[in-house]
C-alpha positions as CSV (number, residue, x, y, z in Angstrom):
1,M,23.2,32.8,-35.4
2,T,24.3,30.7,-38.4
3,T,23.2,31.7,-41.9
4,D,24.2,28.3,-43.5
5,R,21.0,26.8,-44.8
6,G,21.3,23.0,-45.0
7,Y,18.9,20.6,-46.6
8,L,16.8,20.4,-43.5
9,L,16.1,24.1,-43.6
10,H,14.4,24.1,-46.9
11,D,10.7,24.8,-46.9
12,D,9.5,22.0,-49.1
13,E,7.8,18.6,-48.8
14,Q,11.0,16.6,-48.8
15,A,12.6,18.7,-46.1
16,H,9.5,18.4,-44.0
17,E,9.6,14.6,-44.4
18,F,13.2,14.5,-43.2
19,Q,12.4,16.7,-40.3
20,E,9.6,14.4,-39.2
21,K,11.9,11.4,-39.5
22,I,14.5,13.1,-37.3
23,R,11.8,14.0,-34.7
24,N,10.9,10.3,-34.5
25,L,14.6,9.4,-34.1
26,L,15.0,12.0,-31.3
27,E,11.8,10.7,-29.5
28,S,12.9,7.1,-29.8
29,N,14.5,7.3,-26.4
30,E,17.3,5.1,-27.8
31,T,20.7,6.5,-27.1
32,N,22.3,5.4,-30.4
33,T,19.3,6.5,-32.5
34,I,19.3,9.9,-30.8
35,E,23.0,10.3,-31.6
36,V,22.3,9.5,-35.3
37,A,19.6,12.2,-35.3
38,L,22.0,14.8,-33.8
39,Q,24.5,14.0,-36.4
40,L,21.9,14.5,-39.2
41,L,21.0,17.9,-37.6
42,Q,24.6,18.9,-37.5
43,G,25.0,18.2,-41.2
44,G,21.7,19.2,-42.5
45,G,20.9,22.3,-40.3
46,V,18.6,22.8,-37.3
47,P,15.2,24.1,-38.1
48,A,13.7,26.3,-35.4
49,S,11.0,23.7,-34.9
50,M,13.8,21.4,-33.6
51,H,14.9,23.7,-30.8
52,T,12.3,22.4,-28.4
53,H,13.6,18.8,-28.8
54,L,17.2,19.9,-28.4
55,A,16.4,21.9,-25.3
56,V,14.8,18.9,-23.7
57,L,17.8,16.7,-24.5
58,H,20.2,19.4,-23.3
59,I,18.3,19.7,-20.0
60,F,17.1,16.3,-19.2
61,H,18.9,13.5,-21.0
62,Q,20.9,11.2,-18.6
63,K,23.9,10.8,-21.0
64,E,26.3,13.7,-20.6
65,D,27.5,13.3,-24.2
66,I,24.0,13.8,-25.6
67,R,23.4,16.8,-23.4
68,K,26.6,18.4,-24.6
69,K,25.8,17.7,-28.3
70,A,22.3,19.1,-28.0
71,K,23.6,22.2,-26.2
72,K,26.2,22.7,-29.0
73,L,23.6,22.6,-31.7
74,L,21.4,25.0,-29.7
75,K,24.3,27.5,-29.3
76,K,24.8,27.5,-33.1
77,T,21.2,28.0,-34.1
78,A,18.9,29.2,-31.3
79,S,18.2,32.8,-30.5
80,S,20.1,34.5,-27.7
81,S,16.9,35.0,-25.7
82,L,16.2,31.3,-25.8
83,L,19.7,30.4,-24.7
84,A,19.5,33.0,-21.9
85,H,16.1,31.6,-20.8
86,I,17.5,28.0,-20.7
87,E,20.5,29.2,-18.8
88,K,18.3,31.1,-16.3
89,N,16.3,27.9,-15.7
90,A,19.2,25.6,-15.2
91,W,18.5,22.1,-14.1
92,N,20.6,19.4,-12.5
93,P,19.7,16.1,-14.3
94,F,21.0,14.1,-11.3
95,H,18.3,15.6,-9.1
96,L,15.5,14.3,-11.4
97,Y,14.5,11.4,-9.2
98,E,14.3,13.7,-6.1
99,Y,11.5,15.7,-7.8
100,H,7.8,15.1,-7.2
101,E,5.3,15.9,-9.8
102,R,4.5,19.2,-8.0
103,D,8.1,20.3,-8.4
104,M,8.2,19.2,-12.1
105,D,4.9,21.0,-12.8
106,K,6.4,24.2,-11.4
107,Y,9.6,23.8,-13.4
108,L,7.8,23.1,-16.7
109,R,5.6,26.1,-16.2
110,E,8.7,28.2,-16.0
111,I,10.9,26.7,-18.6
112,T,8.1,26.5,-21.3
113,N,7.3,30.1,-20.9
114,H,9.2,31.2,-24.0
115,K,7.9,32.0,-27.4
116,H,10.5,29.8,-29.1
117,L,9.6,26.6,-27.2
118,D,6.5,24.5,-28.0
119,K,4.9,23.9,-24.6
120,A,3.2,20.7,-25.7
121,V,6.2,19.2,-27.5
122,F,8.5,20.1,-24.6
123,A,6.3,18.6,-22.0
124,N,5.4,15.4,-23.9
125,F,9.1,14.8,-24.8
126,T,10.2,15.4,-21.3
127,L,7.6,12.9,-20.0
128,K,8.8,10.4,-22.5
129,I,12.5,10.5,-21.6
130,T,12.2,11.2,-17.8
131,N,8.8,9.7,-16.8
132,K,8.2,13.0,-15.1
133,G,5.9,15.9,-15.9
134,A,2.6,14.0,-16.3
135,L,0.8,16.4,-14.0
136,F,1.8,19.3,-16.2
137,C,0.7,17.4,-19.3
138,L,-2.7,16.5,-17.8
139,K,-3.4,20.0,-16.6
140,N,-2.4,21.6,-19.9
141,K,-3.8,18.8,-22.1
142,T,-0.6,18.6,-24.0
143,A,-1.7,15.2,-25.4
144,S,-4.6,12.8,-24.9
145,A,-5.0,11.5,-21.3
146,H,-4.5,8.0,-22.7
147,F,-1.1,8.9,-24.1
148,I,0.0,10.6,-20.9
149,L,-1.1,7.8,-18.6
150,N,0.5,5.2,-20.9
151,M,3.8,6.9,-20.4
152,L,3.5,6.4,-16.7
153,I,2.6,2.7,-16.7
154,N,5.3,0.3,-15.6
155,N,4.3,-3.2,-16.6
156,D,1.0,-3.5,-14.7
157,S,1.5,-0.6,-12.3
158,L,0.5,3.0,-12.5
159,S,1.6,5.6,-10.0
160,M,0.0,9.1,-9.9
161,D,1.2,10.0,-6.4
162,Y,1.0,13.7,-5.4
163,F,-0.5,14.9,-8.6
164,D,-2.9,17.2,-6.6
165,L,-5.8,15.7,-8.7
166,E,-9.4,16.2,-7.7
167,E,-10.6,14.0,-10.5
168,L,-9.1,11.1,-12.4
169,P,-9.0,11.1,-16.3
170,E,-11.8,8.9,-17.8
171,A,-9.0,7.2,-19.8
172,I,-7.7,5.4,-16.7
173,G,-10.3,2.7,-17.5
174,D,-8.5,2.0,-20.8
175,F,-5.7,0.1,-18.9
176,K,-7.5,-3.0,-17.8
177,Q,-4.2,-4.8,-17.2
178,L,-3.4,-2.7,-14.2
179,R,-2.8,-4.6,-10.9
180,T,-1.4,-1.8,-8.9
181,L,-2.8,1.8,-8.8
182,S,-1.2,4.4,-6.5
183,L,-3.0,7.7,-5.9
184,E,-1.4,8.9,-2.7
185,G,-1.5,12.6,-2.0
186,N,-4.4,13.4,-4.3
187,P,-7.5,15.3,-2.9
188,L,-9.8,13.2,-5.0
189,K,-13.4,14.5,-5.1
190,K,-14.8,12.6,-8.1
191,L,-13.9,9.3,-9.8
192,P,-14.9,8.3,-13.3
193,N,-17.1,5.2,-13.7
194,S,-14.5,3.9,-16.1
195,L,-12.4,3.1,-13.0
196,A,-14.6,0.0,-12.6
197,Y,-13.0,-1.5,-15.7
198,L,-9.8,-2.2,-13.8
199,V,-11.0,-5.7,-13.0
200,H,-7.5,-7.1,-12.4
201,L,-6.6,-4.5,-9.8
202,E,-5.1,-6.0,-6.6
203,F,-3.4,-3.1,-4.9
204,L,-4.9,0.4,-4.5
205,Y,-3.2,3.2,-2.5
206,F,-4.6,6.5,-1.7
207,S,-4.7,9.1,1.1
208,P,-8.0,8.5,3.1
209,D,-7.7,11.9,4.8
210,L,-7.8,13.7,1.5
211,I,-10.4,11.7,-0.5
212,S,-14.1,12.8,-0.5
213,A,-16.9,10.6,0.8
214,E,-18.3,10.3,-2.7
215,A,-15.0,9.1,-4.1
216,L,-14.6,6.6,-1.2
217,T,-18.1,5.2,-1.8
218,K,-17.2,4.6,-5.4
219,L,-14.0,2.8,-4.5
220,E,-15.9,0.5,-2.2
221,A,-18.4,-0.2,-5.0
222,F,-15.8,-0.8,-7.6
223,F,-13.2,-2.7,-5.5
224,P,-15.0,-4.2,-2.5
225,K,-12.4,-6.9,-1.7
226,I,-9.5,-4.4,-2.0
227,M,-11.3,-1.9,0.3
228,A,-12.3,-4.7,2.7
229,Q,-8.6,-5.7,3.0
230,R,-7.7,-2.0,3.6
231,Y,-10.3,-1.7,6.4
232,Y,-9.0,-5.0,7.8
233,D,-5.4,-3.7,8.0
234,E,-6.6,-0.4,9.4
235,A,-8.5,-2.2,12.1
236,W,-5.3,-4.0,13.3
237,Q,-3.4,-0.7,13.3
238,L,-6.1,0.8,15.5
239,V,-6.0,-2.2,17.8
240,N,-2.3,-1.7,18.2
241,N,-3.0,1.8,19.3
242,L,-5.7,0.5,21.7
243,S,-8.4,2.3,19.7
244,Y,-10.9,-0.5,20.0
245,E,-14.1,1.4,19.1
246,D,-12.5,2.8,15.9
247,A,-11.1,-0.6,15.1
248,L,-14.5,-2.1,15.4
249,E,-15.9,0.4,13.0
250,S,-13.2,-0.5,10.4
251,I,-13.6,-4.2,10.7
252,E,-17.3,-3.9,10.4
253,K,-16.8,-2.1,7.1
254,S,-14.4,-4.9,6.0
255,C,-17.0,-7.6,6.8
256,L,-19.7,-5.7,5.1
257,L,-17.7,-5.3,1.9
258,N,-16.4,-8.9,1.9
259,P,-18.9,-11.0,4.0
260,L,-17.2,-14.2,2.9
261,S,-13.9,-13.5,4.7
262,H,-13.9,-15.8,7.7
263,V,-10.7,-14.1,8.8
264,A,-12.4,-10.7,9.0
265,W,-15.3,-12.2,11.1
266,D,-12.7,-13.8,13.4
267,T,-10.9,-10.5,13.8
268,Q,-14.2,-8.7,14.5
269,S,-14.9,-11.3,17.2
270,W,-11.4,-10.7,18.7
271,I,-12.0,-6.9,18.8
272,L,-15.5,-7.4,20.3
273,T,-13.9,-9.7,23.0
274,G,-11.5,-6.9,23.7
275,I,-14.4,-4.5,24.5
276,R,-16.3,-7.3,26.4
277,A,-19.1,-7.5,23.9
278,Y,-19.1,-11.3,24.3
279,P,-22.4,-12.3,22.7
280,R,-21.6,-10.4,19.5
281,A,-18.1,-12.0,19.5
282,I,-19.7,-15.4,19.5
283,E,-22.0,-14.5,16.7
284,C,-19.0,-13.4,14.6
285,L,-17.3,-16.7,15.2
286,E,-20.4,-18.6,14.2
287,K,-20.4,-16.7,10.9
288,A,-16.7,-17.5,10.4
289,L,-17.4,-21.2,11.0
290,L,-20.2,-21.2,8.4
291,I,-17.7,-19.9,5.8
292,T,-14.5,-21.8,6.4
293,E,-13.9,-25.4,5.3
294,D,-10.5,-25.7,6.8
295,D,-10.3,-28.0,9.9
296,S,-7.5,-25.9,11.4
297,E,-9.5,-22.8,11.3
298,K,-12.6,-24.5,12.6
299,A,-10.6,-25.8,15.5
300,Q,-9.4,-22.3,16.3
301,Y,-12.8,-20.7,16.0
302,H,-14.4,-23.3,18.3
303,A,-11.5,-22.9,20.8
304,S,-12.0,-19.1,20.8
305,Q,-15.7,-19.6,21.4
306,S,-14.9,-21.8,24.4
307,T,-12.8,-19.1,26.0
308,I,-15.5,-16.5,25.5
309,Y,-18.1,-18.8,27.1
310,L,-15.8,-19.1,30.1
311,R,-15.8,-15.3,30.4
312,L,-19.6,-15.4,30.3
313,G,-19.5,-18.0,33.1
314,K,-21.0,-20.7,30.9
315,Q,-18.8,-23.7,31.7
316,A,-20.9,-26.3,29.9
317,E,-20.9,-24.4,26.6
318,A,-17.2,-23.7,27.0
319,E,-16.4,-27.4,27.4
320,K,-18.6,-28.3,24.4
321,E,-16.8,-25.9,22.2
322,A,-13.4,-27.0,23.5
323,N,-14.1,-30.7,22.8
324,T,-15.3,-29.8,19.3
325,A,-12.0,-27.9,18.7
326,L,-10.1,-31.0,19.9
327,Q,-12.0,-33.2,17.5
328,Y,-11.0,-31.1,14.6
329,L,-7.4,-31.1,15.8
330,V,-7.3,-34.9,16.0
331,S,-8.3,-35.0,12.3
332,I,-5.0,-33.3,11.5
333,P,-1.9,-35.5,11.7
334,Q,0.3,-34.1,14.5
335,I,3.4,-34.2,12.2
336,H,1.7,-31.4,10.3
337,W,0.9,-29.3,13.3
338,R,2.1,-25.7,13.4
339,S,2.4,-23.4,16.4
340,D,-1.2,-22.2,15.9
341,H,-2.4,-25.8,16.3
342,F,-0.7,-26.1,19.6
343,F,-2.0,-22.6,20.6
344,C,-5.5,-23.8,19.8
345,K,-5.0,-27.0,21.8
346,G,-3.8,-24.8,24.7
347,Q,-7.0,-22.8,24.6
348,A,-9.2,-25.9,24.5
349,M,-7.4,-27.5,27.4
350,Y,-7.6,-24.3,29.4
351,S,-11.4,-24.3,28.9
352,L,-11.5,-27.9,30.0
353,R,-9.5,-27.0,33.1
354,N,-6.7,-29.4,32.1
355,F,-4.0,-27.0,33.0
356,E,-1.0,-29.2,32.6
357,E,-1.9,-30.2,29.1
358,A,-2.6,-26.5,28.3
359,H,0.9,-25.6,29.6
360,L,2.5,-28.3,27.4
361,A,0.6,-27.1,24.3
362,Y,1.6,-23.4,24.8
363,D,5.2,-24.5,25.4
364,S,5.2,-26.3,22.1
365,A,3.7,-23.3,20.3
366,I,6.4,-21.1,21.9
367,H,9.2,-23.6,21.0
368,M,8.1,-23.9,17.4
369,E,7.7,-20.2,16.7
370,Y,8.0,-17.7,19.5
371,H,6.6,-14.9,17.5
372,Y,3.3,-16.7,16.9
373,G,1.2,-14.6,19.3
374,G,4.3,-15.0,21.6
375,G,2.6,-12.6,23.9
376,A,-0.6,-14.6,23.8
377,C,1.1,-17.9,24.7
378,W,2.9,-16.4,27.7
379,Y,-0.2,-14.4,28.7
380,N,-2.4,-17.5,28.7
381,K,0.2,-19.4,30.7
382,A,0.2,-16.6,33.2
383,C,-3.6,-17.0,33.4
384,I,-3.2,-20.7,34.1
385,Y,-0.5,-20.1,36.8
386,A,-2.9,-17.6,38.4
387,H,-5.5,-20.3,38.7
388,Q,-2.9,-22.7,40.0
389,K,-1.9,-20.1,42.6
390,Q,1.7,-20.2,41.4
391,K,2.5,-16.6,41.8
392,E,6.2,-16.6,40.8
393,N,5.5,-18.6,37.6
394,M,2.6,-16.3,36.9
395,L,4.7,-13.1,37.3
396,D,7.4,-14.6,35.1
397,A,5.0,-15.6,32.3
398,L,3.2,-12.2,32.5
399,Q,6.6,-10.4,32.2
400,K,7.4,-12.3,29.1
401,A,4.0,-11.6,27.6
402,L,4.5,-7.9,28.3
403,E,7.9,-8.0,26.6
404,A,6.3,-9.4,23.5
405,G,3.4,-6.9,23.4
406,R,3.5,-4.6,26.4
407,I,0.8,-2.1,25.5
408,Y,-1.9,-4.6,24.8
409,W,-1.3,-7.1,27.6
410,A,-0.7,-4.3,30.2
411,R,-4.2,-3.0,29.3
412,E,-5.8,-6.5,29.3
413,A,-4.4,-8.0,32.5
414,P,-6.2,-5.7,35.1
415,L,-9.5,-6.4,33.3
416,D,-9.1,-10.2,33.2
417,N,-10.9,-12.3,35.8
418,D,-8.1,-14.8,35.8
419,F,-6.0,-12.3,37.7
420,Q,-8.7,-11.2,40.1
421,A,-6.8,-12.6,43.1
422,Y,-3.8,-10.4,42.2
423,L,-5.4,-7.1,41.4
424,Q,-4.2,-5.6,44.7
425,D,-0.9,-7.5,44.7
426,E,2.1,-5.1,44.7
427,D,4.3,-7.3,42.6
428,F,1.6,-7.8,40.0
429,L,0.9,-4.1,39.8
430,N,4.6,-3.2,39.6
431,I,5.0,-5.4,36.5
432,L,2.2,-3.7,34.8
433,K,3.4,-0.2,35.6
434,A,7.0,-1.0,34.5
């Protein structure tokens, strides 16, 4: 070890002031400023209190030149045991972004287990220059929770994924600007009431299979619209897996949390129709109609009601709803029509048993945008062809519907009264089996 005592090694007030200034330069996270601080240390001596900062720079800094300079100063001034300890716990800085917080927590526990390293300084400085190590800092309270969380915030986003947290810090409520909060992989049991202060939050991510019922209830209370959207998305995922009962449970939660979402009520109606709960499906569409002020949506909801009444065998009610849907469509200049407008017209014309007009409407929807319920357009055309006893056209349209959404339509067709005449037809059954 060197015995040359520079001005930074003096034990007086002036030396302590210089040391503090150099610490600030090192923690600036500015490459040029750090290089200046390293030059000052080289000329003025390296106090033992600086070894922690140099170790962090040597291990974690992205710039190879800075890592080398920090290492050189450590070799001149640090104890052999510290150098051996650092060497033993070697780190590849290029692997930094492959590490999760769990990995970093383990590494920091190992590397800071040396008497010549200040655990809090090492962890806080590491967090500042790498944006990693927050889990270790929170667990060991190396700084205030506010300071630690602030280091993690990127504009208006905060990610605390896989921190293994059972509770969130109360300080999370300090960051009212947050619009995105990600808590994936945390077995959360309790949430602070301060979380409710995040009034601008738009996106919330967490692992539902890990979170406690108590924490989930708080999230629903604090962020009803966000949670409603989550249950809405979850419902559609379950529908795609043909889990209708579970999907119904999710969409009911969505409507409960955000009862003014006409889209959610419409979706609940769609799911209820899928399980043949027709009266309840109509009730949901009535609620959607009370909420929306958009003529396109009103047309769609009335058209949907008309098809449900048909399934109930109520032709008069079906025709009434279909005509109401057409009245709303007429109020929209056709030059502004989208594929969903034509789809809606197709439904209404089908309910009125005007099959040729229904075909034309569905063809327009398919032509404008095939992927708008592409399967639904072809499926409905297949239903019409079945009524018209045009078997080959029916099979062709059904095949195209299955190609667009095979699982759902393969489930639906055998249960649909429109295909009753073909339930024993070998060609019909072969298409469904294929």
